[in-house]
MIKEZA-572952 format. One record per atom (N, C-alpha, C): x, y negated, z negated; residue in one letter; atom name. Coordinates in steps of 0.1 Angstrom, whole numbers, plus 5000, padded with zeros to 4 digits. Example, Ala and Ser with C-alpha at 12.3 -4.5 7.8 and 13.67 -1.06 7.14 Angstrom:
      x      y      z   residu   atome
   5132   5057   4922        a       N
   5123   5045   4922        a      CA
   5132   5033   4922        a       C
   5128   5022   4929        s       N
   5137   5011   4929        s      CA
   5129   5000   4921        s       C
This chain:
      x      y      z   residu   atome
   6354   5934   5795        m       N
   6356   5938   5781        m      CA
   6357   5925   5773        m       C
   6349   5924   5763        h       N
   6349   5912   5755        h      CA
   6356   5915   5742        h       C
   6364   5906   5738        r       N
   6371   5907   5725        r      CA
   6364   5898   5715        r       C
   6362   5903   5704        r       N
   6356   5894   5693        r      CA
   6368   5891   5684        r       C
   6368   5878   5681        s       N
   6378   5875   5671        s      CA
   6372   5876   5657        s       C
   6381   5881   5648        a       N
   6376   5883   5634        a      CA
   6373   5871   5628        a       C
   6362   5869   5620        s       N
   6359   5858   5613        s      CA
   6369   5856   5601        s       C
   6373   5844   5598        p       N
   6382   5843   5586        p      CA
   6376   5847   5574        p       C
   6384   5852   5565        a       N
   6380   5858   5552        a      CA
   6375   5847   5544        a       C
   6364   5849   5537        k       N
   6360   5839   5528        k      CA
   6370   5839   5515        k       C
   6372   5827   5511        r       N
   6380   5826   5499        r      CA
   6371   5826   5487        r       C
   6376   5836   5477        r       N
   6368   5837   5465        r      CA
   6371   5826   5454        r       C
   6362   5820   5449        i       N
   6366   5809   5439        i      CA
   6366   5817   5425        i       C
   6378   5814   5419        p       N
   6380   5821   5406        p      CA
   6368   5819   5396        p       C
   6366   5829   5389        d       N
   6355   5829   5379        d      CA
   6360   5823   5366        d       C
   6356   5810   5364        l       N
   6361   5803   5352        l      CA
   6354   5807   5339        l       C
   6344   5815   5340        a       N
   6336   5819   5328        a      CA
   6345   5826   5317        a       C
   6355   5832   5322        d       N
   6365   5839   5312        d      CA
   6377   5831   5310        d       C
   6377   5817   5313        g       N
   6389   5809   5314        g      CA
   6392   5803   5300        g       C
   6404   5799   5299        m       N
   6409   5792   5286        m      CA
   6416   5780   5292        m       C
   6412   5767   5286        v       N
   6416   5755   5291        v      CA
   6428   5752   5282        v       C
   6440   5748   5288        l       N
   6452   5743   5282        l      CA
   6453   5728   5285        l       C
   6455   5718   5275        v       N
   6458   5705   5277        v      CA
   6472   5703   5271        v       C
   6482   5700   5279        g       N
   6495   5699   5274        g      CA
   6502   5712   5269        g       C
   6496   5722   5273        g       N
   6500   5737   5269        g      CA
   6493   5741   5256        g       C
   6485   5733   5251        v       N
   6478   5736   5239        v      CA
   6463   5740   5241        v       C
   6458   5752   5237        p       N
   6445   5755   5239        p      CA
   6434   5744   5235        p       C
   6425   5742   5243        a       N
   6414   5733   5239        a      CA
   6401   5741   5236        a       C
   6393   5735   5228        t       N
   6380   5742   5226        t      CA
   6372   5740   5238        t       C
   6368   5752   5244        d       N
   6362   5750   5256        d      CA
   6349   5759   5258        d       C
   6341   5755   5268        t       N
   6329   5763   5271        t      CA
   6330   5762   5286        t       C
   6332   5775   5292        c       N
   6333   5776   5307        c      CA
   6323   5784   5314        c       C
   6318   5779   5324        t       N
   6308   5787   5333        t      CA
   6316   5792   5344        t       C
   6309   5798   5354        d       N
   6316   5804   5366        d      CA
   6322   5793   5374        d       C
   6318   5780   5373        t       N
   6323   5770   5381        t      CA
   6329   5757   5375        t       C
   6327   5756   5362        a       N
   6332   5744   5355        a      CA
   6335   5747   5340        a       C
   6343   5739   5334        c       N
   6347   5740   5319        c      CA
   6344   5726   5313        c       C
   6338   5727   5301        t       N
   6337   5714   5292        t      CA
   6346   5717   5280        t       C
   6355   5707   5277        v       N
   6364   5709   5267        v      CA
   6364   5697   5256        v       C
   6369   5701   5245        t       N
   6373   5691   5234        t      CA
   6387   5692   5233        t       C
   6394   5681   5238        t       N
   6409   5682   5238        t      CA
   6415   5682   5224        t       C
   6427   5689   5223        p       N
   6435   5690   5211        p      CA
   6440   5675   5209        p       C
   6446   5672   5197        g       N
   6453   5660   5195        g      CA
   6464   5659   5204        g       C
   6468   5646   5207        g       N
   6480   5643   5215        g      CA
   6481   5629   5218        g       C
   6491   5626   5226        s       N
   6493   5612   5230        s      CA
   6500   5613   5244        s       C
   6499   5601   5251        g       N
   6504   5600   5264        g      CA
   6496   5607   5274        g       C
   6502   5613   5285        s       N
   6496   5620   5295        s      CA
   6499   5635   5293        s       C
   6489   5644   5296        a       N
   6492   5657   5294        a      CA
   6487   5665   5306        a       C
   6494   5675   5311        p       N
   6488   5684   5322        p      CA
   6477   5692   5317        p       C
   6468   5695   5325        v       N
   6456   5704   5323        v      CA
   6457   5716   5332        v       C
   6455   5728   5326        s       N
   6455   5740   5333        s      CA
   6444   5749   5328        s       C
   6439   5759   5336        v       N
   6429   5768   5333        v      CA
   6435   5782   5334        v       C
   6436   5790   5324        v       N
   6441   5804   5326        v      CA
   6429   5813   5326        v       C
   6428   5822   5337        t       N
   6418   5831   5337        t      CA
   6424   5846   5340        t       C
   6417   5857   5340        p       N
   6423   5869   5342        p      CA
   6429   5869   5356        p       C
   6425   5860   5365        g       N
   6430   5862   5378        g      CA
   6442   5852   5381        g       C
   6446   5845   5370        g       N
   6458   5837   5371        g      CA
   6456   5824   5365        g       C
   6466   5814   5367        t       N
   6465   5801   5361        t      CA
   6464   5790   5373        t       C
   6455   5781   5370        a       N
   6453   5770   5379        a      CA
   6455   5757   5373        a       C
   6465   5748   5378        a       N
   6467   5735   5373        a      CA
   6457   5725   5379        a       C
   6452   5716   5371        a       N
   6443   5705   5376        a      CA
   6452   5695   5383        a       C
   6446   5689   5394        p       N
   6453   5680   5402        p      CA
   6457   5666   5395        p       C
   6451   5664   5383        v       N
   6454   5652   5375        v      CA
   6457   5656   5362        v       C
   6464   5647   5354        t       N
   6466   5648   5340        t      CA
   6455   5642   5331        t       C
   6456   5646   5319        f       N
   6446   5639   5309        f      CA
   6454   5629   5302        f       C
   6449   5616   5301        d       N
   6455   5605   5295        d      CA
   6448   5603   5282        d       C
   6456   5604   5271        y       N
   6451   5601   5258        y      CA
   6451   5586   5256        y       C
   6442   5580   5248        t       N
   6441   5565   5246        t      CA
   6440   5564   5231        t       C
   6442   5553   5227        g       N
   6442   5549   5212        g      CA
   6455   5553   5205        g       C
   6454   5553   5191        a       N
   6464   5557   5183        a      CA
   6468   5572   5184        a       C
   6482   5576   5183        p       N
   6484   5590   5183        p      CA
   6479   5596   5171        p       C
   6477   5610   5171        p       N
   6471   5616   5159        p      CA
   6481   5616   5148        p       C
   6477   5618   5136        p       N
   6486   5618   5124        p      CA
   6497   5631   5126        p       C
   6508   5630   5120        p       N
   6516   5641   5121        p      CA
   6512   5652   5113        p       C
   6515   5665   5117        p       N
   6510   5676   5109        p      CA
   6516   5676   5095        p       C
   6509   5681   5085        p       N
   6515   5681   5071        p      CA
   6527   5691   5070        p       C
   6536   5687   5061        a       N
   6547   5695   5059        a      CA
   6544   5709   5053        a       C
   6552   5719   5056        p       N
   6549   5732   5050        p      CA
   6554   5732   5036        p       C
   6548   5740   5027        a       N
   6551   5741   5014        a      CA
   6550   5757   5010        a       C
   6561   5761   5003        i       N
   6562   5776   4999        i      CA
   6558   5775   4983        i       C
   6547   5783   4980        g       N
   6544   5783   4966        g      CA
   6549   5796   4959        g       C
   6551   5806   4966        n       N
   6555   5818   4960        n      CA
   6562   5827   4970        n       C
   6572   5834   4966        m       N
   6578   5845   4975        m      CA
   6577   5858   4968        m       C
   6572   5868   4975        i       N
   6570   5881   4971        i      CA
   6583   5889   4977        i       C
   6590   5895   4969        v       N
   6603   5902   4971        v      CA
   6614   5891   4972        v       C
   6621   5890   4961        t       N
   6631   5879   4960        t      CA
   6646   5883   4961        t       C
   6648   5896   4964        s       N
   6662   5900   4966        s      CA
   6662   5912   4975        s       C
   6674   5915   4981        g       N
   6676   5926   4989        g      CA
   6691   5927   4992        g       C
   6695   5938   4999        p       N
   6709   5941   5002        p      CA
   6714   5932   5012        p       C
   6728   5929   5012        v       N
   6735   5920   5021        v      CA
   6733   5926   5035        v       C
   6730   5938   5038        a       N
   6728   5944   5052        a      CA
   6716   5937   5058        a       C
   6707   5932   5050        g       N
   6694   5925   5055        g      CA
   6685   5936   5057        g       C
   6673   5934   5064        g       N
   6664   5943   5067        g      CA
   6652   5944   5057        g       C
   6653   5936   5047        t       N
   6643   5936   5036        t      CA
   6630   5927   5040        t       C
   6617   5933   5040        a       N
   6605   5925   5043        a      CA
   6603   5916   5031        a       C
   6601   5904   5035        v       N
   6598   5893   5026        v      CA
   6585   5886   5029        v       C
   6577   5882   5019        y       N
   6564   5876   5021        y      CA
   6564   5863   5014        y       C
   6560   5852   5021        l       N
   6559   5839   5016        l      CA
   6545   5833   5015        l       C
   6541   5829   5004        q       N
   6528   5823   5002        q      CA
   6529   5808   5001        q       C
   6519   5800   5006        g       N
   6520   5786   5005        g      CA
   6510   5779   5013        g       C
   6512   5767   5019        s       N
   6503   5760   5027        s      CA
   6509   5754   5040        s       C
   6503   5751   5049        n       N
   6507   5747   5062        n      CA
   6518   5753   5068        n       C
   6517   5767   5068        l       N
   6529   5775   5073        l      CA
   6526   5780   5087        l       C
   6515   5777   5094        s       N
   6512   5782   5107        s      CA
   6523   5779   5117        s       C
   6526   5789   5125        y       N
   6537   5788   5135        y      CA
   6550   5785   5130        y       C
   6553   5789   5118        g       N
   6566   5785   5111        g      CA
   6577   5795   5116        g       C
   6589   5791   5114        s       N
   6601   5798   5115        s      CA
   6606   5799   5102        s       C
   6613   5810   5098        v       N
   6618   5813   5084        v      CA
   6633   5814   5085        v       C
   6640   5807   5076        a       N
   6655   5809   5075        a      CA
   6660   5812   5062        a       C
   6670   5820   5062        f       N
   6677   5825   5049        f      CA
   6691   5818   5050        f       C
   6693   5808   5041        g       N
   6707   5802   5041        g      CA
   6709   5796   5055        g       C
   6700   5791   5061        g       N
   6701   5786   5075        g      CA
   6701   5796   5086        g       C
   6701   5809   5083        v       N
   6701   5819   5093        v      CA
   6687   5823   5097        v       C
   6682   5824   5108        p       N
   6669   5827   5112        p      CA
   6666   5841   5109        p       C
   6654   5844   5103        a       N
   6648   5856   5099        a      CA
   6644   5863   5111        a       C
   6642   5876   5111        a       N
   6636   5884   5122        a      CA
   6622   5887   5119        a       C
   6614   5891   5129        h       N
   6601   5895   5128        h      CA
   6592   5886   5120        h       C
   6592   5873   5123        v       N
   6586   5863   5116        v      CA
   6571   5862   5121        v       C
   6562   5861   5112        s       N
   6547   5859   5116        s      CA
   6542   5850   5106        s       C
   6537   5838   5109        c       N
   6532   5829   5099        c      CA
   6518   5824   5103        c       C
   6509   5825   5093        g       N
   6496   5819   5094        g      CA
   6494   5807   5085        g       C
   6483   5802   5083        p       N
   6481   5789   5075        p      CA
   6487   5790   5061        p       C
   6486   5801   5055        s       N
   6490   5802   5040        s      CA
   6500   5814   5037        s       C
   6505   5821   5047        f       N
   6512   5832   5045        f      CA
   6522   5835   5057        f       C
   6535   5839   5053        c       N
   6545   5843   5063        c      CA
   6552   5856   5059        c       C
   6553   5864   5069        s       N
   6561   5877   5067        s      CA
   6573   5876   5076        s       C
   6585   5881   5069        a       N
   6597   5879   5077        a      CA
   6607   5890   5073        a       C
   6616   5893   5080        t       N
   6626   5903   5077        t      CA
   6639   5896   5074        t       C
   6646   5897   5062        a       N
   6658   5890   5059        a      CA
   6669   5894   5069        a       C
   6677   5885   5073        p       N
   6689   5888   5082        p      CA
   6700   5892   5072        p       C
   6711   5899   5077        a       N
   6723   5902   5071        a      CA
   6729   5889   5065        a       C
   6737   5891   5054        a       N
   6744   5880   5048        a      CA
   6759   5883   5048        a       C
   6767   5873   5047        a       N
   6782   5876   5046        a      CA
   6786   5882   5033        a       C
   6778   5879   5022        g       N
   6782   5885   5009        g      CA
   6770   5884   4998        g       C
   6771   5890   4987        p       N
   6761   5889   4978        p      CA
   6759   5875   4972        p       C
   6748   5871   4967        g       N
   6746   5858   4961        g      CA
   6733   5852   4965        g       C
   6729   5841   4959        p       N
   6717   5834   4962        p      CA
   6717   5826   4975        p       C
   6707   5825   4982        v       N
   6705   5816   4994        v      CA
   6692   5808   4994        v       C
   6690   5797   5000        n       N
   6678   5791   5002        n      CA
   6670   5796   5013        n       C
   6657   5799   5010        v       N
   6648   5803   5021        v      CA
   6638   5791   5024        v       C
   6637   5788   5036        t       N
   6628   5777   5040        t      CA
   6619   5781   5052        t       C
   6607   5774   5053        v       N
   6599   5775   5065        v      CA
   6599   5762   5072        v       C
   6601   5762   5085        t       N
   6600   5750   5093        t      CA
   6589   5751   5103        t       C
   6582   5741   5103        t       N
   6570   5739   5113        t      CA
   6572   5726   5120        t       C
   6561   5723   5128        a       N
   6562   5710   5134        a      CA
   6560   5698   5124        a       C
   6556   5701   5112        g       N
   6554   5691   5102        g      CA
   6567   5689   5094        g       C
   6577   5697   5096        g       N
   6589   5695   5089        g      CA
   6594   5709   5083        g       C
   6603   5708   5073        t       N
   6609   5719   5066        t      CA
   6605   5719   5052        t       C
   6601   5730   5047        s       N
   6596   5732   5032        s      CA
   6608   5730   5023        s       C
   6605   5727   5011        s       N
   6615   5728   5000        s      CA
   6619   5742   4998        s       C
   6631   5745   4995        p       N
   6636   5759   4995        p      CA
   6631   5768   4983        p       C
   6630   5780   4985        v       N
   6629   5790   4973        v      CA
   6642   5799   4974        v       C
   6645   5805   4963        t       N
   6657   5812   4963        t      CA
   6655   5828   4965        t       C
   6664   5834   4974        y       N
   6664   5848   4976        y      CA
   6678   5852   4973        y       C
   6680   5863   4966        t       N
   6693   5867   4962        t      CA
   6697   5880   4969        t       C
   6709   5880   4976        y       N
   6714   5892   4983        y      CA
   6722   5899   4973        y       C
   6720   5912   4973        t       N
   6727   5922   4963        t      CA
   6737   5930   4971        t       C
   6747   5935   4963        a       N
   6758   5942   4970        a      CA
   6753   5956   4973        a       C
């Protein structure tokens, strides 16, 4: 009686066509085929890890990407031009909308207290006012990688 040994299973190479390349954790502009990706790196400095995220998982490159030359300029500071809904109860929960510039990925604070449900794009933020200790005006700011905006005033009512 002859026994046949099972042939080893073939390893499936991940399909990179649906991949997203991250350089230093930041998405890069990419074009991926089944077997390779061509990217334009985001701004950065120093050495950055490279990984590819696909529906099948994340794969880290065996080497880092090294930036050369001068570091990119810092991002511009956020600016609030207008606040829609300027007052609400001390219990909080009021939806507030901020219009301005350079607000992407911002965090919003009311008198230094972080707002809830914050969503910021390039020129618009929505946030929910937190509860306050008592009635009165507080400064509202947006903070991004570029810094903290000049404040606008929100008034808590009794």
